[in-house]
N, C-alpha and C positions, 0 to 999 in steps of 0.2 A: 644113644646114637648122636654123633656129631653132625650137625647140619651145616651146609655151606651155602644155602640159599633159602629164601622164602618168597612165595608167590601170593599176591593179593589180587582179589577181583575188585575193580572199582569202575563204576558206570559202564559196564559192558566192554571194558578194557582190562588190562592186567598190569600190575606193577611188580617188577622183579627186584629183590634186595639180594645181593650176592657178595660174599666174602671174596676177596682178591688180595694179591700180593704184588708190590712194585719191586722188581729185582734190582732196579737202579738205586732206589733210596733204601731198599731192604726193609720196607714197612708195609704192615697190613693196611688195607682200606676197604671201605664198603663202597659198592657201586649200586645206585638206584636208577632203574631204567623203565621206560614204557614206550609204547608206540601209539601215536595218535594220527589218524588219517594217513598212515604210511610213513610218517616221520618219526625218527628215533629221538627221544629226548632222554638224557642221563645226567646224573651228577655223581661226583666222586667225593666221598667223606673220608678224610685222612687226618693225620696229626694225633692219633690217640697216644695217651700217656704211656700206656703199657698193654699187655695182652688181655688182662682182665677188664680194662676199660673198653677195649675193642670188642670183646665178647659181650659185655653188658650193653653197649650200643646196638649190637645185633640182636640180642635177646629182647631188648625193649622197643625195637622197631615193630610197630603194630598197625592194625587196619586204619586207625586214625591218622597216623603219620603218612601212610601210603596214599590216603585220600587227599591230604594237604599237599603232598608232592604232586599228585596227578592234576589237581585243580590249578596249582601254580604253572605247571607246564602246559596245560591246556589254555590257560589265559595267556601265556607268552606267545603260543603258536597262533591263537585267535587274533592277538594284537598284530602279529606279523601278517596274517592274511588281510586284515582291514587296511593295513598301511599300503598295500600294492594297488 
């Protein structure tokens, strides 16, 4: 079965990794996103050399990477709250 997304549970939240396609550049990309206190945080991973590199990046994205992404986004949003 060919997967198009992975969902990870992190600190009572979720991190979604999703395959996507940019029709303008005609390139595949990965989108990583989460929601923290009602705010959406996302990054776009692009520039893969070829289809196999893209698939490898998708397959190798794991719980540890999801946790790092979440912690980074949480820290950014926390810093924004503290600055106000």
